[in-house]
N, C-alpha and C positions, 0 to 999 in steps of 0.2 A: 504494500501498501504506499502511496505519497503520501508524506508526510504533510497538517498541512496544522495552525496554527488561530485560534480565535480568538480575540483580545476581549472579553467577555464583559465589555462598560462600558462609558464611556467620562467625560467629564460631569455629565447631567447625568449621567442613572441615577433613574427610583431609590429615593432612601425608604427609611423606615421599611427595614429589615425586609428586603425582599428581594434582590438579588440573587442567594443560592439556591432561594429556595427556588427559582425563575429557572436558573440552572437545571435543577431536578427535573422540571417539568421539560426541559428543553432535552435536554442527554441523549432522548432516543431521536429527535431530529438531527442531531450533531450528528451522532454517527453517522447515519443515515448519507450524512452529504460527506462522508470520511476526513469529517475532523477528531485530528487526529492528539492533538494538546489543545487545555482551554488556561487563558492565563486571565487570570483570578488582581485582582486590585489589591492594594495592603491592606489586609487582614489586619491589621493590631491596629490597636486603640491609636488613637489619634490626639492631635493637643485639638482640636472644633471635636469631636468626641463624636456620637450620635448625625452629625450633620457632616462633616470630612471626609475630601474622597480620599484621604489615606496619606500623603505624600507631606503631613508633616504630622511624621509619627511621633508617638509618647513614649509608651509600654509596651515593647517589643512580645514582650509575655503574655499579651492579652491579646487573645483571639476575639476578644469579644464573651467574658467569665466575671470581669469583676466590674461591682462598680467606680469607675473612674469616669472622668469629665462627660458627669452629666448624666451617669446611664452605665446601664452595661452594657446594649449592643452595640454594635460599628455599624455605617448607616448603613450597611451591607447581611447584619444580619447579627445569630447567635455563637459564639465557639460551636455549641450541638449542631445551628443549621449547615454552619461550613468547615467541619468535619461530613458531616452526612450527603454535602453535595458532593464532597471534595470523593469520596465513597462511592455514591453512584455511579457519577461518569468514567472513574477509575470499574468502574464491575463494567461499562460497559467498551473497556477498551479506550478511554481516552483519560492520559495523564495529567495532571497537573502544573500549571509555568506560575510558583509565587511570583510576588511582586515583591523585593529586597532593595528596602530604603534608608542605608547604611552612613550616608552625606552629612545628616543631619537628625538632630533631634527637640521636641519644641515642647512650647507647655511648662518647665520646669514648674515643680511647686516650691520651691522656696530659693530667693534671694540669696546673695553672697558679694561679699567685697575680695575686689583680689586689684593688682593692677592687669591695665592692658595702654594701646596706645589705639587713637584714632589714626585710620586709614584713610585716605582717597580712592571712594567706591573703580572709579575709575580709571583705574592707578593703584591698584591695594599695594604695590611697592616701599610706594610712595608716602614715609607717614605725615599727618597732619594735628601730634600732640608729640612731646615726652611721655615717657610715662607717665599714669596716673589712677589712681583709685578708684573704681566703679564698680555701680553693684547691680547686678540682671542676675533674673530664676535661671542657673543651674542647677540646680542643687536637685535631681529626681529622685522623691523618694516613693514612692510608691503605693504611699496610706491605703490604697481602696485594696492590690495584692499582697501586701508585708513581702513576705520571704519568698513567697510559694515560686517554685523551679528555680528563684536567683534571690542573692542572697547579696548580689550587686546595688550601690549606691552611685550613682553619676553624679561627680562635683563639679569643675571648672577648671581640672586637672583634667578633665575630661577631652575640652574641644578646646580646637584653637584660638574659635574669635567667635565674635553674639555680634547682634543687629540692634539690641536693646540696652537704650543705661538710663538702671532711674538718677531722674532731669539735666539730662542728657540731649542733646539736639540728636533724631537717629543720625544711623550712623555704621559704620563697621568698625568693630571693636577687636583690637589682633592680642589674643589671651600673653600673657611671659606666667612661660610657668618653664620645670624642669625637664622635658617631655621634644623641645625640639627648638628650633631658632628660626624664630617669623614662619611664613607658612611651608606646607608640605608642599614636597615637587611632583610636578603635573606636564602633563602632557605639550600645553601649550599655551602661551603666552599673554592671552588674551587676559585685555585687562591690570596687567602684571601679570599679574596670580591668580589661575582664578578659583582656586582654592576655596574660597568663602563662595556659599551658593545665598547661604537662608537660614535662620536662626540662629541656632545655633551649631558649630561645626563641629561635630567628630575631631577629635584628635588618633587618631586611628599607627601616631610613632610611640604615641601613650599600652607598654605591654601590658598590663591589666587591662585596657582598653580592647586590644587585638582579642584576648583569654575569653574574654565578658561576650566578645560577639562571633568567633568556632567555637564556644561555649553552646551561645542563642542556637547557632544555624543548628545543629543536631538534635538542639529539640526541638525545632520547628518540623529538621525532617521526621522526628519521630511521630508530630503528633500528626501530621496527616500527607508522609511517604511524598511528597511532589516531588517529580522527576525531572525537573529544571526548571533556573532560577530567570528572573529579569533583572538587571541590576541597573536600580537610577544614578541618572547621572551620574558614571563614573567620568566624564571629562573631568571634573572638578572630583577626584580622590586619588591617592599617590596609585600607579598604577602595581606596584610591590606590595599593597594591602589588599587584594583581588585575587595576584597570584595567591596569595599567606593562603586567604581567604578559601580558595576554593578549594582548593588543594586537599586542606585540611577537610574543608565538608566530604571532598568524594574519600578522603581518605577513614573516615570516621564512619560513614554511610557504607563504604563498598562496592558503592555503584558510580559509574562513569555520568555526573551530573549533568546534562547538557546547562549553559548559561547566554543569555546575551544582554552584553551591554546595551544599554541611553546615550551611546558618546553624538548627542544630536548638532552636526557640522557639515549643513547643507555646501557642496564641493566641496568640502576641508579633504577632499579622497586622504593627499597626501600625513593629515593627521591621523584620520584613522585606522591606517597599513601604519604610522610610527606606535597609537597605542596596540595595535594588536602584536609585531615586536617585542614592545616593551614585557608587553604581558604573558609574552614565549602562545599564542595562539590560544590560548586558558578558557578562550570567551569568542562566541560569535558577535556581533553587532549589527542594527537595525543601517540597512542603508539606506540616510535620509537624501543622499542628494538624488540616488533614485526617486523616490517622493515629493522631493525639488522636482525634479527634470519632470516629470504626470504632470505638477502643478503650474509648471508653465507650458507645456503641452496644453493644457487640456484651456490655459486661458487662451491660447497665439491662435489655437486652433489650427485651419487650413494652411497657416505662415509657419506653424512649425516644419521643422525637418524631423522626419521620424526616425530616420538612420541615426540621430544623434541622443535617441532616448536612453541608452546605454556609457553614453560618453562619461570618463570622469567615477565611474559607478562601484563600487565595490561588488556587488553583483558579479560585473567584468571583469576584476582586476581579483580580486580573489573571495570567487564564488561557494567555496565551502564553508567559509564563514562569514558571509551573506546573510542577514532575515529582510525580508522586503516587506514596505508596509501598502499599503496606498494611501491611506490616511488613517492617525491618528485621536489623543484622549488632548494633545498639546495642540495639531495641524487645526481642528475640526472646527468650525467657525466661531469668533469671539474668546475665541481663546489667547492666550499670551504670544503661542509661535503660530498663529493659527495661519496657514496656507492647504488648505482644502485643494483637493483634487474635484476639477467641476462635474456635478453630477453623469454628462453628457458625455462624457470621459472615461469614467470610471471600470465602465463592462469594457472598454482594450484601456487599460490599466491592470485589472484582475486577469485577463486572458496572458497578459507580458507574464504575473507571477506566478500563474497560475500550471502553465499550460507549458510552458519552456527546461528546460535541464536546470536550469542555475539558481540558486538561490534558496531558502527554507519559509516557502508562504506565511502571510499573517495579515487576519482575516479583520475588518473593524467592524463591528458589534450591530452596529446602525445603517450599515451597507449593508446586510442579513436582517436587518430585525427593521430597521425604520428607528430617529427619536422623533423626538417633539421639547424644544426649551426655552424659555424666556432669562435673561440676563442683556446685563447691556455694553457696550461696544467702549468703543478705544472714547468716543467723543461724549461717554455721557448718557446713549439716549439708550433706552431699552429697544431691546427686539428681539423678535418672536420667530426662532430656528423651526423648521421642519427639514429633514436630514429624508429623501425617500428608499428604500431599500434598494437598491441596484440592479436594476432591470439583469434578468435571466441570469443573477449572480449563482441563485440550484444548480443551472443546467454545468454553471463554467466549471462547479466542485464535480460534480459527477463528471463530466468529462475529467477531470485531475486524475480521478479516481480511475476508471475506464479504459482513457485511449491514451494519456497524455506519459507514455515511457520506449526507448530503447532513442537509436544515433536522430539527431536533432539536422537540420538541413537547413538553412536561411537563405530564403529569398528578398533580402533587404535592399535591392538598387531604386525603389521608388523609394524618391518624399514622403511620400502620403496616403503609401499602402506597402506594410511591410506583409510576409509575409515566410509561414516555415511549416518543417514537418515533424511530426513524430512517426518514423519506420513503426515503432511495435516492440516489444521482445514474444519472447515464446508464449508468452501466457497473456497476455494481451494487444486488441489489435491497436496503429496506429492511429493520426488526425493531422488531419491538417487544417491550418490556423490562417484565418487572412481577417488585418483590421483596416480601418481606410479611417482620417483623417478629414476628407474634402470630398469627394464625390464618391458613388459606384463604382465598384472594380471589378476585373479577372484577373485573376492571379494564374499564372503557367508555373507548376511545381512538380517535381521528381519526388511520388509515391515509395519506388520500387517495384523493380517487375514481380515480386510477386503478391504486387495488384492489381496485377494485368488483366483487362476485363472486370475488375471487381466493382462495385458501382457504392457512390459512397450519399450520402442524402447527410442535412443541416442539421446538424443534433440542435440548432436555437430552436430552429423553427420558421427563419426567416424566410427560404425558398421552398415551394413546391416541387421543385424539379430535381432529382436525381441527376448524379453526374460520374461516367464510367470514366476509371483509366485507360485509358491504350494501353498496345502492346507491347509499349518503351516503358511502359509504369508514368505517366507521367497522366496529369489531368489537368483541366483547366477552373477555378474552385473563385468563383462569385462570391460578394461581402458585400451588404446595404452603403449607401455613404454616410460616413460619420459612426461608424460601424464594425462590428467584427463579428467570424461566421466563422465554426467550429464546423468543419465537414467527418465527416465517418463512417466507418463500411459497413451499410447493410446485415 
């Protein structure tokens, strides 16, 4: 089976403890479509309690079990609901991808006084003050959980910086302590040093912090038996930390846990390759460059040269470590990194990630189920957003499982019409795929001598007629204007 992941949430997923229940109800449907892995949102208690999407983590050991931050359940449900959802999905042959946020913590329980230096937010290597005493919420005692599962208490020595200082103007304050001089070493020099992202930035050079996070990784795996992890904000963390953390996790569990890092840097292929090198290839990365190309192509329409879609992408340069996406919770409308792929182009984009040999595709919840939400835009105006289910996405997913196998031959000679064939393998027949960002086309392609005289039909249902492959193994396969067609043997 061809592996396929789904991000089973978006930024505006409904709260009220409904997500895990919905996943249980959708398990058979997902299995039928060939979904092999479900990526759940951060499942631990966040500073925003039941209202938080989860990227402001407070207590990693609270999976919706303890009365903290305003309630027991997270936005998505209780520990019992989470464990049930994981178990039901796994019983259908669907593995769990856990969202791991180890860059920062939020919602400290008590304030501490310590010394720090205020730095320039646009160049974190530039100091704006001398060392001074500040007070911030850096003490985490977890009064609702106590010492269940772990007795570790976080304090200012566990963090490298904060973005809140009592009585001081807003800014970034670099903490002075014994565990490192300045910020941690990271790959990029963006903003001088982009170690600090938000809230209380975790100090990974502190050996007690590393030991606690290693312990937590094993504990978390013991709870739900995840098969993979999605690592949040890796561009802001030392590559050495995740090399150690993943090695320890895999050693402790005895499993080759899959990992994909969020190094979101559209167009910066060199940085992603540099990060892969620095981490010894221990994780895949999301191909943000390919997403960016999809976004631009969807805006430019027929003016975009489809032959350039894979230029400067991780999928082209390092396909075995590329996870491909069409959209995600950060790029959807009204979010910080808003850059959605226009709806008309999404069937083309999904064909490109689902029906080709390279990359591990991850589909986005609203593209399969639709979404409706309201939020304010960057100008402060309230906007109502409707995200419709992508046309023919179920058929594209099924085509991936039934036909997208074997040798691939590309026919990329036309700027507005791409085509490729998959020859199939011993167990699966192949397919011919054609897509256009302009008018309707017909593309001659070689399916192979083994298909001579065979009839093909349009799996997506656009064309009623069948195509006959000639005695040399060639066929001429049509596509509607601005769309995609998938031709498979009768």
